[in-house]
C-alpha positions as a LaTeX table, in Angstrom:
\begin{tabular}{lrrr}
\hline
Residue & $x$ (\AA) & $y$ (\AA) & $z$ (\AA) \\
\hline
Met1 & $-39.38$ & $-58.74$ & $-13.76$ \\
Asn2 & $-41.16$ & $-61.92$ & $-12.89$ \\
Glu3 & $-42.21$ & $-64.89$ & $-15.30$ \\
Gln4 & $-45.66$ & $-63.72$ & $-15.66$ \\
Glu5 & $-44.51$ & $-60.06$ & $-16.69$ \\
Gln6 & $-42.00$ & $-61.43$ & $-18.93$ \\
Leu7 & $-44.61$ & $-63.45$ & $-20.76$ \\
Met8 & $-46.96$ & $-60.49$ & $-21.01$ \\
Asp9 & $-44.06$ & $-58.30$ & $-22.34$ \\
Asn10 & $-43.35$ & $-61.00$ & $-24.98$ \\
Leu11 & $-47.08$ & $-61.37$ & $-25.77$ \\
Leu12 & $-47.15$ & $-57.93$ & $-26.47$ \\
Asn13 & $-44.12$ & $-57.93$ & $-28.69$ \\
Val14 & $-45.55$ & $-60.72$ & $-30.84$ \\
Asp15 & $-48.83$ & $-58.64$ & $-30.93$ \\
Leu16 & $-46.60$ & $-55.79$ & $-32.50$ \\
Glu17 & $-45.01$ & $-58.02$ & $-34.86$ \\
Ile18 & $-48.45$ & $-59.16$ & $-36.17$ \\
Ile19 & $-49.73$ & $-55.81$ & $-36.89$ \\
Asp20 & $-46.42$ & $-54.74$ & $-38.41$ \\
Ile21 & $-46.87$ & $-58.11$ & $-41.01$ \\
Ile22 & $-50.56$ & $-57.50$ & $-41.61$ \\
Arg23 & $-49.64$ & $-53.59$ & $-42.52$ \\
Glu24 & $-46.94$ & $-55.24$ & $-44.82$ \\
Leu25 & $-49.46$ & $-57.32$ & $-46.44$ \\
His26 & $-52.02$ & $-54.88$ & $-46.98$ \\
Gln27 & $-49.53$ & $-52.99$ & $-48.90$ \\
Thr28 & $-48.76$ & $-55.66$ & $-51.23$ \\
Asn29 & $-52.55$ & $-56.00$ & $-51.52$ \\
Trp30 & $-52.66$ & $-59.28$ & $-49.56$ \\
Asp31 & $-50.64$ & $-61.14$ & $-52.04$ \\
Ser32 & $-47.45$ & $-62.68$ & $-50.29$ \\
Lys33 & $-47.67$ & $-66.25$ & $-49.40$ \\
Ser34 & $-44.65$ & $-65.88$ & $-47.03$ \\
Leu35 & $-46.19$ & $-63.00$ & $-45.21$ \\
Lys36 & $-49.20$ & $-64.82$ & $-44.60$ \\
Glu37 & $-47.28$ & $-68.02$ & $-43.43$ \\
Gln38 & $-45.54$ & $-65.65$ & $-40.94$ \\
Val39 & $-48.69$ & $-64.34$ & $-39.46$ \\
Gly40 & $-49.96$ & $-67.84$ & $-39.12$ \\
Asp41 & $-46.81$ & $-68.79$ & $-37.20$ \\
Leu42 & $-46.91$ & $-65.79$ & $-35.00$ \\
Leu43 & $-50.67$ & $-66.38$ & $-34.06$ \\
Lys44 & $-49.79$ & $-69.98$ & $-33.06$ \\
Ile45 & $-46.85$ & $-68.54$ & $-31.15$ \\
Arg46 & $-49.34$ & $-65.91$ & $-29.51$ \\
Asp47 & $-51.95$ & $-68.54$ & $-28.68$ \\
Glu48 & $-49.23$ & $-70.74$ & $-26.77$ \\
Met49 & $-48.13$ & $-67.85$ & $-24.95$ \\
Val50 & $-51.87$ & $-66.85$ & $-23.94$ \\
Gln51 & $-52.12$ & $-70.59$ & $-22.78$ \\
Gln52 & $-49.34$ & $-70.39$ & $-20.60$ \\
Leu53 & $-50.21$ & $-67.17$ & $-19.17$ \\
Met54 & $-53.65$ & $-68.10$ & $-18.27$ \\
Ser55 & $-52.28$ & $-71.50$ & $-16.64$ \\
Gln56 & $-49.86$ & $-69.64$ & $-14.49$ \\
Lys57 & $-53.01$ & $-67.24$ & $-13.60$ \\
Gly58 & $-54.97$ & $-70.14$ & $-12.42$ \\
Asp59 & $-51.99$ & $-71.45$ & $-10.31$ \\
Glu60 & $-51.11$ & $-68.23$ & $-8.83$ \\
His61 & $-52.64$ & $-67.67$ & $-5.26$ \\
Ser62 & $-50.60$ & $-64.52$ & $-4.14$ \\
Cys63 & $-50.62$ & $-61.03$ & $-5.30$ \\
Asp64 & $-46.91$ & $-60.53$ & $-3.85$ \\
Cys65 & $-48.21$ & $-57.63$ & $-1.77$ \\
Gly66 & $-46.74$ & $-59.55$ & 1.25 \\
His67 & $-50.17$ & $-59.94$ & 2.85 \\
Gly68 & $-52.07$ & $-63.39$ & 3.21 \\
His69 & $-55.23$ & $-63.45$ & 1.19 \\
Ser70 & $-57.80$ & $-66.11$ & 1.36 \\
His71 & $-59.38$ & $-66.87$ & $-1.97$ \\
Glu72 & $-62.69$ & $-68.80$ & $-1.94$ \\
\hline
\end{tabular}
């Protein structure tokens, strides 16, 4: 797995964790400060991962298919 695929996999895992915490928050009537903080922290991590992923896409000029492509 290349670095971009690993980042996408990690991003999916963070998204799933955020969903689980939001479900737990919903069950507690949105009344858990620690769970709200966890969601905030995970959203920051997610934003950083998305930025890193987007910066890699901008620098990548090959599709790893083995053929030369011109990107105009």
